[in-house]
N, C-alpha and C positions, 0 to 999 in steps of 0.2 A: 844163434849159439855158435861159438867157435869150435874148430876141430884141431886136433893135433896134426902138425905138419909131417911127423914121422910115421905114425901108425893110423891116423884117421879117426881116432877115438873122439867122441864128443867130450868137450871140456866144460866144466861148470864155470859159471860166471866168476871172474876174479881169480881163477886158478893160475898158479905160477908154474906148476909142473903137471904133466900128463899123468893121470891115475893109473894108466895101463903100462906105459913104457918108461915113464919117469923123465921124459924130455922136458927141458925148460921151455916154457911157452910165454913167459912174462914179457918178452920182447914184442909180442904181438899186440898191436894197438890199432885202434880204429883210425881210418884216414881223417885227417883234420880238414875241416871246411876252410876254403880260402875266402879272403875278403876282397870282393869285387866292387865294393860300394863306391870306391873312388872313381873308377871309370863309369860305373853305372850312374852315379850322381851327375857326372859330366854329360853323359848321354841324355839324361832327363832334362838337364838345363838346356842343352842344344835343341832338343825336341820342342821344349816350351818356347824358346826364343823364335825358332823357325815357325811355330804355329801362330806367333804374333805377327812376325814380319811378312811372311808370304801372303796372307790375306790382304794386308794393307797395300802391298805392292800390286796385287791383282786388281783390287777395287780402284786404286789410283790409275792404273793403266787403262782399265775399262772406262773410267770417267773421261780421261784425256782422249783416248783414241776413238772409242765408239761414240762419245758425245759429239766429237767433231764430224764424224761420218754421218750421224743421224741429222745434225743441223744442216748439212749440205742437202740431204734428201728432202728435208722439210722446207728449206728456203726456196727450192725450185720444184714446186708441185707439178708444173706443166711438163716436166721431163717424163712423168708417169703417163701422161696423156699421149705424148709423142711415142712412147714405147708400146702403146696400146693398152696401158693400164687404166685403172680407175682412180679418180682423185681421192677416194676414201683411203687408199693405201698410204698416202702421205700423212693422214691422220692416225692410221693404225700403227705405223712404225714408232712414233714417239711413245705411244701407250705401251707397246710391247717392250720398248727400251726401259721405260720406267719400272715395269713389272720385273724385268730381268735384273735391273740394278737394285731394286728393293730386295730381291731374293739374294743377290750377291752380297749386299750389305748385311743382311740378316745372317748369312753364312759366315761372313767375316767376324761379326760380333761373337757368334758362338765359338769360332776358332780362337779368337783373342781370349775369351773367358777360359777355354780349355788350356791355352798356353799359360795364362796366369796361374791356374791350378797346378800345372806341371812345375812351374817355378816354386810354388808352395811345397809341392812334393819334394823337390830338390832341397829346399830348406829343412824339411823334416829329416831327410837322409843325412845332410851335413850336421844337423843337430844331434845325431846319434840314434834317431828312431828309424833305423834302416829298414826293418820289416814293414812297418806301416807306410813309410814313405815309398817303398818299393811296390807295395800293394796298390797304393793310390796311383802310382805311375802306370802300373799294369792296366788298371781300369781306364785311366785317361788315354793310354795308348790305343786300347781297343775302341774307345769312343771316337778318338781322332780318326782312326782308320775307317770306322763306320760312317763318319761325316765327310769322307773323301779327302782328308788331310793325310795322304799316304806317307809321305816322307817323314814329317814330324811324328806321325803316329807310330811308325815302325821304330824310329830312333828312341822315342819315349818308352815304347813297349820293351825294347831290348834293355834299356837302362833300368827299367823297373824289375825285369826278370833277374838281371845281374845283382841288383840290390836285395831283392827278396830272397835269393838263394845264397847270399853271403852269410858269414858266421854271425 
């Protein structure tokens, strides 16, 4: 409930003048909410694209770099014996690599799906459904952060918050 700026009297809703001192109070208005959906939508889109591109780059790098390193260890099993190791290590490394790559690929697929959903959220915001698009982006940002996609998650979360709090 608003108060008179001159005497501090409580004003009734919609009052144009103070009932105690007669001061005009009609000029008092509520602050208008600003529209941040433009920058928020852009942040949602950037977060979604990052969440698609970064996992693809990391899996590609892992396949190229680590695959080459593992093949070198597997092709020369006697190196393990010379270092005092056991030959079974040369069989264990490829299995561990396959498991790690399987987990990395599964994580990349999850990240790509989250990125696609973020782009869907961006389309909702640009289509005029700012509140729902922002809410979807907030949820996706939190899930991205929880699944270790920090940068895209934070960008998407900020964009979602900006959209959700816009007019």
